[in-house]
N, C-alpha and C positions, 0 to 999 in steps of 0.2 A: 650248466648242467657238462662239465668235461671241456669248458669251451677254451681253444690254446690262444689266450690275451696275449703270450709272449711268444708264440708259435709253440709247434708240435716237434716228437722226438720221430715219430713216423713218417717223415717228408720225405726222407732219404730212403723209406722204403714203396712209398707212393711213388717216387720218380721212375724207380725201377720200374713198377708193374707199368707206369705210363711208357714207359718205352717199348716193351713188349704188345703192349695194348696198339700203340702205334705203327706196330706192322700189319694191322689188319684195317684198323681205322684212323680218321683224323683225328688225333689227339690236342687239348690244349693245358700247358702245364702253367696258366696264370693263376690258377687258383693255389696250386702248392707254392709258387714264389710268394705268393702276399702271406702263406702258414710259415715261413721258413724262421724259424728264430732270430729275432729282432730286426725282422723287418720293417721296412719305413712306410708303408703300408698299416702293420699293425701299430706301429708308433705316433703315427695318428689319429685309429682310432681310439687309442690309449687317451692322447691330448686330448678328444674332445669331451671324452667320457669324464675326466679329471675334473674339469671346472661344475659339472651338473650332478656329481656323485652325491651328493650332500640333499638332493632335492628327493630323493627315495630312498628305500633300503633295498639290498643287493644281495642277494645268498648266491655265495662261488662254490659249487660242488665239484669235488675232486675225485680221482679213483686211488682207493688203496694199492690193487693190484698190477702188477702186469700183465701184458696181450702176448698170448702167445701167436708167434709167426710162423712161416716156414723154416722149414730145418731144426724144427726143437726150439728155437730160441722165445725169446720173451723181452717186450721193454714196456716199458710206462710211457704209452701215447701220447698224452698229456700232463706232465707232471704237475704237483700241488704249485711250484713256482711260477706255472704258464697260465695255469687256471684260475691263480686268486691274482686279482690287481692290485698291486702293492701301490699304498699309499691312497684308497679309496675310503672314502669316511660313511657311515652309516651301512657300514657292508659286514659279514659274517661269512666263514668257510665252512661249508660242510663235509666232511669225511663220508665217503661210501665206500663201504666194504665188497668191491667188484673189481674189476677189470672194465679196461674202456669200453669195450663191444655192450659188457653187461650191466653197465652202471644205471641204465635205465629201463630194464629188462627183470622182473618181479615174480619170481614163481608163486606168491600168494602175500597177501594181506598182514601175513603174520609176519614175511620177510624183513630183516632187519633195516636193509636199506629201503623198502619202501617204507616203512614206519617214520624213520629218518625224514625222509623227501616230504613224504606228506604231512609232517608235523610241523614242517616249518610252513608248507602251504598253506594250512592251516590257521597259524599265527599271521601270517601275510592277511588271508581273507577277515580275520577278526579286525586287523588293525585299519583296513581300506575306509570302512566309513567314516569312519572319524578323518582320516586324512584327507578323502576326497569331499569331506563335508565343510570341513573347514576352507578348502581351497572354493567350493562354489562359493559358501559366504564371502572370501576375497573379493571373488570377481561380482558379486552382489555389488558389495560397499563400492567398488571402484566404479561400477557402471552408475550406482546413485550418484556417487560424487561427479560425477562427470557428466549427469543430466541437470546438476546443480549449478555447473560451473556455467557462466556467461563467457561468450566468445571474446567480447572486447577487452578483458581482462587474461587474455589466453595466451601463453608467449612459449613459441616451441620449446623443447628440453634440449640443451645443450651443455656442453662441460668442458669447451672450447677452453683450453690454456690450463685446464686442470690436470693434473698428472693422474694416470690409472694405471694400475698395475692388472700384468695378465695372470698373476699367479695369488689372487686371492682366493684363501679357503677358509673353513670353519668360521668360526663368530656365530654359531647359530643362535645361542643362549641370547648373546647383544643384541643381534637382529632382533630375536623375538621382544625384546624388552622395549627397545627403540618403536618398532610396531604398535604395542600395545598402551604406549604413552600417547602417542597419536592416532589413539580411534576417534577421537572429537571431528566435526567436519571444518574445525577453523572459524568456526563463529565467536569461539573464545578462544584466546592464547592459547598455547601449548609451548610449551620450552622445553628441551631434552640437552642436557649438556655430558658430552663424552668426555671423560677425566682420564689420563694416564701417562706414561713415560714418553718423552721424545721417542719418536721410531716405533713405536709398538704400535701402529696401524690407524689411530684414531682417524686418521683424514679417508685413508682407504674405507674404513668401515662405513663412514658419511655417504662417500662415493659408491658403495654399494647398497647401500640401504636407498636413495636416493634413484639408483638405474631400475631398483626392483619396484619400487612405489611410484614409478612416472607419471603413471596416469591418474593417480590419484589426485593430484595437484595441477593447479589452473597454471601456475609459473613457479619456478625451482631458480633461486639466485645463488651465486657463490660469491661469497665476501672475502677477503683476503685481511685479518684481523691482526697481521702481525706487529702490527704498531698503527697511531691513528691516521698517519699520511697515508700508508696502503688502503685502511680501510675506505678511506674518505677517495681514495682513487677507484677503490672495485665500485663504489657507489655510481665513480662518473663514468666507469666503463659500463654499467648497469643502464644509468641514462641514455647513452647511446644506441644500445641495446633495444630498448624501449619504444625510442625515440623510431629506429628502422621499422619496428613491426608495428608503431600505430605514428605514421608522421604527420596524420591530421589533428593529432592530441596538441592544442596550444599549450595544457600545463607540459607536456612531456619536451614539447621544443622547446619550452624555457629552458629545461631540465637541461635539455644536449648543448644549448648555446650558450650556457651561463657561464662565467668566468671564476666566480667565486665558488671554489667546492664545498664549502658550508652553507651554500644556496643551493645547490645542486642536491645535498642530502637531503636538505628540510622539503627541497619538493618530491623527492623519490618515497621519503615518509609519510607525505601529504598522499600519496596516489595510492601507497600499501594500506591507507589509512579510510578508502573509500567505503561504503556502507556494506556493498555488492560484491567487494574485493577480499574474500578471507579465505580463499583455499589455496595460497601463495604459502612458500616454504621458504626462508632464509637459511643459508648455513655459513655462521659465523665460523670461517677455521682460523685455526691458530690466534686465541684470544690466549697467550702464555704471561701477558702481563698485564693483568687486569689492575686498575687502581683500586685499591683496598686500603685499610687501616695498616699502617706501621712501613707501607711500599711509598719510600720516599723519591723514587724514581719519576724526573719528571716527565719520561715518556711514557708512564702508564694511564691509564684512561679509563673511562666508567662504559662497557659495551652497550648497558640498559641505553643510555643518551641515544644511541642508533636505533632502538628499536620504535617501530612505526608508533602515536599516538594511540591509536585503536587497541582497546584489548582485543586481539583477533590475530588470525594466523598461526601457522607452526614454524617453529623457530629451533634448528638444532647446532648447537657450538662445541667445537672440539677445544680443549685447553690441559696445559700441563699443571694449572696452578689445582693443587687441593682445597684452596682456600675460596674458590669461586663455587658458589653454590646459588645456582641460579635453576628454576625450574627442575625435573626430574632427572639426576644424576645416576649414568650409566658408566662403569667403571670397566676400562678398559685393560686387561689384564696381560701377561705373555702366555705364548699358547704353549699349553700342558700336555696336549696330545704330540708325541713325536712323529707320528705318522703325517699330521701338519706342516711340520719344518720339512717332515724330508719331501712332501709334496711341493712347497715353494722352491727348495733347493733344486727338485728334480727339475720344475718347471723355467727355472731363471739360468739354470748352470745346460740345460741342452744335455744332461749326463742319463745315461738311463742304470735302472736295476741298484740305485743308490739304498732301495730298501733291505739289500744285501750286503751292503758294504760296511764294514765295522767301520772305517774311517770317515766315513759319511757321519754315521751314528755318533760318533765323538763329536766331530765337528758342530751338528746341530747343538749339540748337550752345552759344548761349548759358547755359541752364541745364543742359549740360552730362550729359544723362543722368541728373538726382539724379529719382528718381519722387516725391517729395515737391513737390519745386518745380514740376513739370509739373503736377500733380494742382491744387497752388494758384492755378497762373496758370489753368487750365482754370477751376478754380471762380470767379475773378475775371471771366475770360471771358464765361460762361456769364449774367452777372449785367448786365452791360452789352454797347452796341451799337459800342464802341470798335472800332478796326480793328486787325489784326494789327501791321500799320504805325506807328500812334500808339502800343499798347501796348510795341512794343521801343522806339522811343526815350522815351517816359516811364521804362523802366527802365534805359538807359544813362544816363540824365540823373539820375536819383534815386541810381544808382548811384555816380559821382562828386560827388555833393553829400555822401553821407554818406561815400566817402573821406576828402574835404576836413575835415569836421564831426567825423567820428570814428575818426578811425586805426585807434584801438585794436580797434575792433571787425574791423577788416580779416583778421585773424590767427583769428579765432573761424571752427570749419569748416563752419558753415553759413551764411555770409553772404551765397551767392546767393539764399537766402530773403527779406533783409530788406525787400529793395525791394517786391517782390512784395507784402509784407503791407503796406507803407507806403501803396502805392497801395489798398488795400482798404481800410485805417483812413482812408485822406482820404476814400473815399465814405461810410463809417459816421459818421463826422463830420458830413460835408455833410446825412444822413438825420436821425440822432439824436446830436445831440453828449453827450449822455448814457450813450449804448450806448458812444461813443470813451471818455468817462472809465472806464466801467466795465472796458474793456480794459488800460488803462492802472493801474487799482486790482489789477486781478489780480495783476501781478506781483510783488506782495507777500501773496498767497496761495501755497500750494501749488499747481500745476498741475493734478493733478485731484481733480475732486469738490467743485465748490462749488454750494451749492444757494440755494432762495429764503431758509428760515429761517437759515442762515447769516448771509447780508447783513443781512435785517431786524433782527438782534438790535442791530445798532448804527446802528439808525435815529434814537435820542434825539440832539438837538444836532447831527445829521451836516448837512452841505452841502444847499443846496437840488437840485443834480443827483442825488445819492445818494437822498435822500428821496423823490424823485419814481419814481424807480426798485425803492425797495422799499415805497412807497405802498401798494398791493395785488400780488397774486401777476399778476394780467394786465399791470401795468405792466414787474413784472420779466421776464415773457415775452415782451413787446413787444421789448425792447431784446436778450433772450439771441437770440431767431430773428433777429435782425438781423447776429447775429453769426456765427450758426451757417449763414447764409444764404453768407457770404464764406468758409465754411470754416474759420475762426480758431479755434471750440472743436465740438464733439459734446456731443450727449447721452450719458448712462450709464446704459443700462437696468438695470443689476442698481441702482444705488443711487440712482437716480433723482436724481441730479446732473448738472451739465458739467463736462467735460475740456477740457485745453487740449494740444496735443502739448508736448513738452518743447521743441524746436526755436522754438516760436510761442511759448513761456514765456520762453524766453534774448530772444528780439528786443523781447518787451514791457518786459523787464527791462531790457537793453541800450539799444535805440533807443528807445521810448517814454517810459521813463524815466531818461534819459541824466544828467541832473541830476537825483537822487534828491528826491524831494517828500515830506518830514518829514510835512506832514499825510495823504497816502496811508497813509506806513507806520502812523500812528496810528490811522488810521479803519480800517485791517485789523487791525490789533491789537484794538480796540474789538468790532467783529464778532467776531471768534473768542473772546475773553476774556468777553464778555458771553453768548456763544451756551452756553458751558459748566454743563450741565445740574446742579441739584442732587439730592444721593439719593434724594429722595422721586419722583422722575421714574421713571416703569417703564422698566427695563433701562436706566439713565444709563451705564452702563460702555461698553455698544455706543456711545453717542451719541460717550462719552469717545473710543474709539477713533478713530471716524470724523475727529471734530477734530484729530486728534493730528499728523497730516500739517501742518495749517494754524498750529497751536501752536508745531510747530519751527521755521515760515518766521517766525513774529512772534517767536519766541526769538531770532533772527541779530538780528534787529532790536533788539531792547530790550536784548540782552547785548552786542552788538558796537560799535551806535552812540553814542557819546559824546554826540551832540548831540539825542539824542531826548528830550527834556525834557516832561513831562507837568504841569506845578507847577501850569497853572492848566486842568486838565482832569482831572475825579475820575472819569469814566468809564473814561479810559485807564489810573488808579491802579488802578481796582477790578480793571478788564481783565486786567492784570497778575499782582493777586492772586489772580485765576480761574485765572490760567495753573497759577499754582503747585500751587492745589487738583486740577489737573488732571494734572500730572504725577507728583505724590504718589501718586494714585490709580490710575494705570498703575506705579508703581513706580519712576518716573527722579528716584531723592531729589535726585539733584547738579543736576538741570534745575528743581526744586520750590525745592530753597534759594534758588539764584540769581535765581527771579523773586518768591519771598515777599521777598529781602533788599533786589530792585530796588524792589518795591512800597511796603518799609519806608523807604527811605531817602526815597522820592519822597512819602509821608504826611507825613513828619517834616516834609517842605520846606514842602508844603503846605499842613500842616493843623494841625502839629503835634505832640510825640511822645506828648502824654497826650489825641488825641482819638480818640473811640470807634473809628470806623474805622482807626487806628494802631493800635491795642490787638488790634484783631481780628486784625490782619497778625501780631502779634507773639504772638498766641494760638495759631494756625496754625503758626508756627515752631516752638514749643512741640510741639505735635503733632507736627510732622516730627521732630524730633529726639529725639521720644519713639519713633516707629517706629525711626530708625536707631538706637537703643539707646544715645543720647547724652544719656544722665540729666542728666549737670550742667549742659549748655548746657540743654534743657529745661526744668528747673525753674529755671531764670534768667530763660526767656523765661517760665513760666508765672507768676512772682513778679511780674516787671515788670508782666503783664497785669491782674494782679490789684490790684495796688496803685494802679495806673491807674483799673481799674473801681471801685475802692471811693472814691476819691477823686472820680469824676467821676459815677458812680449812685449810690454808698452802697453799703452789705453784702448787701444782701438781694435785688437788681436779677437780676432772671435772668442778666444777661450773666454779670455778675462769680459766679453760683453756677454756670455751666457752667466756667469758669476752675478755682473750688473743687475742681466734681466732677473733671477732669482731673487736677488735682494728686493728689487721691485715687487715680486709675488708676496715677499715676506712682508713688505711696509704696507701692501694692501692689504693681507691678511689680517696685520693688526690694528688697520684703521688709520692709519698714517699715508694719508694721501697725498700730500705733499710731496713728501721724499719718495712714495711709491712713481708718482709722476714725473719726477726726476733721475731717476732711475732708468722708467722706461724711456724716457726721451733719448738720456745718453746711447742706452742701448741701438734703439732706432735710427738715431744718427751714424752710430757706429756699422750695425749692419746695412745700412746703406754706402756706404763708403767702402765696404768689406765685398758685398754680394750685387748683385742685381733685386730689384723692387720685388719681384716674387720669390725671392728664396724664402723656405718656410722659418727659417730662425725670425726674420723681417717681417713675415706676415703673423706669424705670435706676437709678436710684440706687437703690431698696430691692432691687431683683435684685443689682446689686452691694454691698452690703452682705450679701447673703445668701452671695454666693461667697467673702466676705472672711472670715464667721464659719465656715462650711463649711471654710475653709483652715484657720482658728485653731483648729478640733475644737468648737465652740461649736452644738451640733447643735440644741439647740432656738430658740436665738436665729435660724438659720439656717433652720431650718423655717417660722419665722415669717414670715421676709421673703420666703421662697419663694413660701410661701401668700398673701402680701397681693399680690407680683408677679403671680401667675398670677390671681387674681381682677379685678385690676386689666387686665392684658392680654386677658383675653377679655370684659372690660366693654368696654374700648375699640377694639379690634380684631378680637374673637372668636376663636372656638377653632383657627383653622387659620391663623394669623398665626405667621411663624417665631420672632419673640419670645416667644411662646404656648407652643408645641410646645418650644423650648428650654428655657422655664420648668418645664415637665410633665418635662422628661427629668432635668433635672438634680434635684428633688425626689424622683422615681422611685430615682434611686442614691442620694441622701438616705436614703432609707426603706431601703433595702436594706444600706446602710452601718450603719444602726442594727438591723437583723436587724427590720424592722418589715415581714414577708414580705407579710402582708395589704394594708396600705396599700401596697406596690409592686405586687401584684399589680393591685390598684384603679387604680393609676397606668397598668400594662401597659394593662387593659382599655379604659382609657379613651382611649388611644391607638390601638388597635384600632378603637373604633367611631370617633374621629376618618378614620383611615384608610379605614373603609367608607364613613362619608359622603363623602369626596372624591370616592372612585370610582363610587361610585352616585350621585351626583348628575352625575358629569361623561358619564353615559350618554345618547347624542344620542336624541331624537325621529327618528322617519323621513322627517320633513319637511326634516330638515339634510341638506345636500349629502352624497352618497358617506358617509352614516354609518355603514354598513357597516366603510369602512376605519376610522374612528374607532371603533367597536367592536370591532374585531378588537387595535387596538393598547392597549385598555383589557382586553383579555383575559387577560393575565398577571396584572395586578393585580386583576382579579377573582378569580380562582384564590387568589391569596393569601388575599383577603378572606372566602372561601366556606370556608376553612378555618377561621376565625374565629367567623364566623356558624353554622356546622354542626356544628363541634367541638366550641366552648367553651360549657359548662353554662352559665359565670354570667356571657355577656353578652348584659344585659339592655338594652331600648331603651324601657321604659315611657315615660319622660318623653321621649325623643326624637325628634320626627315626623321629622326627619332622616336620623335613623339609619335607621327603617322603610321612607320612602319609599325611602332608599337601596338596603334589600333588594329591595324591589318590584321598581326597576331592574334590579339584578342579574338576578332571574328574566326580565326582557323581554331584557337581553342573550345570556343563555345561550338563550333559546328563540331567538332571531334568529340565533347561531350554530350551532343545530341540535342542542346539549347537554340533550337532555329532562329527564333525572335531575336534572342540578341546577339546571335551571330548576323543575321542580317541588319540589324543597326548598326554593328562596329563596322562592317563591309562598308554599307552606305556611309557614316561618317568618313572612314579612311579614305574614300572614293571622291567625298566630296572635298574634304581638304586635297588629297592630292592633285586633284582639278584645278583648283584656286591655285596652287604652289609652283605644280610642273605642267600643268596642260593634259587636256584630256589624252592627248597620244603618247603620252612620257611611258616606258617600259611598266617602272611601277606602278603607274595609274592602272595599266593595262592586266597585270597581274591580280590588284584587286578584280577587276572586271572579271577577269577569268573565274576567280575562286568564287564571284557572286553568281556567275552562271552555275558553277557545279552544286552551292547552296540550293537553288532552283529547281536544280534537275534532281537533286533527292528529296525535294518537297516534294515534287511532282507536278511544278510551275513549269511548264514543260516551252511556253508562249515566252515567257520570261527569261528562261534559261536560254533560249534561240537568240534571243535580242543580245544577252550577253556574248555568247560566244563567238557570234556572230561578229560584232563590236572589237572583241580581242582577238577576233583571228585575221581580220581588215588593218589592224593595227600592227599586229606583230610581222606580219605580213611585209608592209610598209616599212618597219624600224630595219628587221632584221635579214626578209626574204622568207621565203617559202618552205625552205630545207633546213631553219636553224632550229634546234632541239625544242625551244619553247615553243612555237608555232606547230612543230609538230604535236606538240603534247596537246593544244587547246583542240587540233582537229581531231586528236583521239578523242578525246573527252565530247566533243559535239557529235562524234559519228555514234559513241555508245549511247547519246541522249536520242539521235534521231532513233534511232534501231528500238530502245527502248519504246519511244513513241510511235513509231509504226506497230509492234507487236500489239502494242493496248489497243490502239484505233481498229485496226484489221479485226479483233476480237468483238468490239465493242461495235463497230458500223459496218464493218465487211469492206475488202480488199477495193470495191470501187463507191466509196463514199467519198466526197470531196476533199474531206480533210483528211483523210487518207493517202489520197492523191498526191497533197501538198507537201504533206511532210515526205512522201516518194519523192517528190520532183527536188526537196529543200538537198536531201540524202545524196541524189542525183549530182546536184549542184557542188557538195561536197566531194563527194569523186572526182570530180573532174576539177576542181583545185587541187587536190591530192597528186593528179596525174595518173588515175584507176581510171583508165579510158573504157576498157572492158564491163567496169562495174558501173561507171557514170551511165553507159548506153544500155544496160539492164533495166 
């Protein structure tokens, strides 16, 4: 009722009256400051109101007549423009035929203003029961759904890494249709498909829905389905997220630790198919290239293959394809209400009063209700002082030029976005030319997940502008920040990289690179290829999966572009070779072969057929053919590589011997045991000359000879090879390395096959001790954050080791300090978990072993004695605790002296024990009882040992 949402005209009059009043009383002008036109406070209120204006009906009443003030003047205190909030949806303005003072004062029920206001109030009252009832029903459904959801399938709601807009408006009809389609409780599968133009707001509509209905579902997972590889990667991220929530689940642990992404997908589908787990929602975003009849694109895939097998749950899909018909289809169309477009532009641009700006109206009409276009325009306008008139003029001028120079682009569905980004690009170039070039280079990468280390891999020999960007991470961030400022890219929280919208990427490809620049394509290729990790990098397969989308983009350049020559660029040739390695590791054999052949062709031209680098690619082609079972082709490659290497480096060079060893593997796979043995023997002799006996390549050959002899039935020779390999692996890598464990396992099987049960048992015991060490030494100390969580995760493995330690008589650790410390740590673990019997058994086993190995007064022995004392104290066994503390205290004073920190810690623990015992005895038996007095005496002796004479005397 005449509320000054945009400030009031009567503010200046109020300020004058305030000054007069201040002569007599203290006055505060804060409220008047807030009511000034376009004040910051009023704008904050409007900003908070706009996003929720759809949730209820609002009536804005305004005065029609001016209000008389002093000296015969009259003003509109709150004009219509201030009383009615612009851009508010589900709202109506009401004109009251009165001035500001009289608009809520009516002479009778027949007054026109009264009838108008009361009529609106009656309408609101009539609509209220239905609106409130609908809300009650929604809340009741949510409560029932929550009651049916079991906690062990609940995952906290998160949209981490998913871009969200702050300017989402409208879409009431679409949100209602989605809600109606998902009425069931998930016990029967429900699929809803959001279809519409790229940039129309499908993703943001899905985000808004899941945010509004998050409490309805036990878990909501977001999957990027841009292509099959990114979808699988989303499943891998989902597996890690689930495992963090439920670390005790063996199924989820298997998924999180799996190297094969197809295995991860299968396990997650299995988890989603559990009978009690049906309250989840999966959002498959960007399913824009579905496998359909007539679509021959090899990148197309059938999204239904990634649905859980059980017919349950809720699935929401966004797609551009009108041919994809799965479940209930909800069409997402352009915004038809101009007020919604104005609201988006207002929110994203930071401009005000756009509802009264004719150029703003012309601009939103030009952008035709496409949310991404409106958001991008707003992101540009908030960065500069350009007027909307100038912006609109630039937009139309640039569009005409684009039409004249790039006519093929006019058929592209998102063409209205191009010129907005052209203007942003010009501003970026004017501020940082290197950042502009980076935007152009992005066209040759996949649009998602570009990160610093990926680009830095291509720094050697790169152009000056690129070398400047990747000089260090700060330089990279400077360029990236500028692109983010213009909303052309966004940070990806989950991966730590940066992503570009599909439409922006298409613009970068077709507009910024209208004339394909070979040097840019080669630079991207070098970055991706040289970023491929070697197998000695931890979790190299995870890094490979992250590189795969970029590799696919480079694959198009290398495989399809005839003019892409690398003759004078060794980095490019090596990059293509490494793409072959990447594809081979990921099981994409056809792509791997294409890359190796392209690299081989280039190296033969540039370096010659017998150059070492050429022969290295030949060797890898042999490996690929061997993995594919193409034995003849593999042998031909190996033979060529071997002849070339022998000629270039000689018969005993390590690279030559590597090919010899690979030939041995090939012959062994073919069953040609004599030829395989000859190759292995030759490789072994050469390695022994070139390197020390424990070199990994030497040991691998020894190991393979053991496998060969075992297959031939030559048990003695096999045992000798296994033993030699085992000794070498233990010395080179330690007892816990996978190669060591594999050799131990094979040696145990060999003994069992020979009937040497004692030796086989010894192997089994060594494996048990190794497992014990792994678990025991993994027990965290109490200064590790959330150590109890890690302890609970270790507990099942500890129980398995407990059986070995407690029940196996032959399990001796006399010469194995790690094993003794591990048993001690298991005692700590069980004590922390309240398993006192198991803790005592472990401490006693550790004490027995340490006394035998190191003696009763060794400091490590005394640590176990001290911990036994703590355990007994916590169990209330005061006599046993006192004996342990006394022994530990005497030993530590002798070993370290009375003032050592460990000695003092034992004293403190003993004092606490005595005080606890004294309080209990005084209550039970009184202060004069002999047992009470004995404890008093012991406490006095302890104080004397600590030098606390006053306390000792007392």
